[in-house]
C-alpha positions in Angstrom: -58.4 76.7 123.5 -61.2 77.8 125.8 -61.2 77.0 129.5 -63.8 77.7 132.1 -66.6 76.2 134.3 -69.5 74.3 132.7 -73.0 75.6 133.0 -76.3 74.6 131.4 -77.3 76.8 128.5 -80.9 77.5 127.4 -81.1 74.4 125.3 -80.1 72.2 128.3 -76.6 71.4 127.0 -73.4 71.9 129.0 -71.5 74.9 127.8 -68.5 77.2 128.4 -70.1 80.1 126.6 -72.8 80.9 124.1 -70.9 79.3 121.2 -69.1 76.4 122.9 -71.4 73.6 124.1 -71.6 69.9 124.0 -74.7 68.0 122.7 -73.1 64.5 122.7 -70.3 62.9 120.7 -67.9 65.9 120.9 -64.4 65.9 122.4 -64.0 67.5 125.8 -61.2 67.9 128.4 -62.3 68.0 132.0 -60.4 68.5 135.3 -60.7 65.5 137.5 -60.6 67.0 141.0 -59.7 63.8 143.0 -56.7 63.1 140.9 -55.9 66.8 140.1 -55.4 66.1 136.4 -56.9 67.0 133.0 -58.6 64.1 131.2 -59.5 64.0 127.5 -62.5 62.2 126.3 -66.0 62.6 124.8 -69.4 63.8 126.0 -72.1 61.2 125.7 -75.8 61.2 126.7 -77.3 58.3 128.7 -80.8 56.9 128.3 -82.2 59.4 130.9 -80.9 62.4 129.0 -78.0 63.1 131.4 -74.6 64.0 129.9 -71.4 62.4 131.0 -67.7 62.4 130.1 -66.0 59.1 129.1 -62.5 58.2 128.0 -63.6 54.7 127.2 -62.9 53.5 130.7 -63.8 56.2 133.2 -67.3 57.8 133.4 -67.8 61.2 135.0 -71.3 62.8 134.9 -71.1 66.5 133.9 -72.3 69.1 136.4 -72.4 72.9 136.6 -69.1 74.3 137.8 -66.9 71.4 136.5 -63.7 72.8 135.0 -63.5 72.1 131.3 -61.6 72.9 128.1 -62.7 73.0 124.5 
């Protein structure tokens, strides 16, 4: 399992490294800082091209520096 901080790669996707990135529909685990817990869900893309995490209930828009696991 890889763990690190998200950044935007050259293609505009959120990534942990050159080989681990999310283009939409893939599983991801993010660290929710308010609750101080790891949450498992999927990466989706909205109609404006922004990527977000969802577990089917909660929605968190991805941003550079967000702790994540793959």
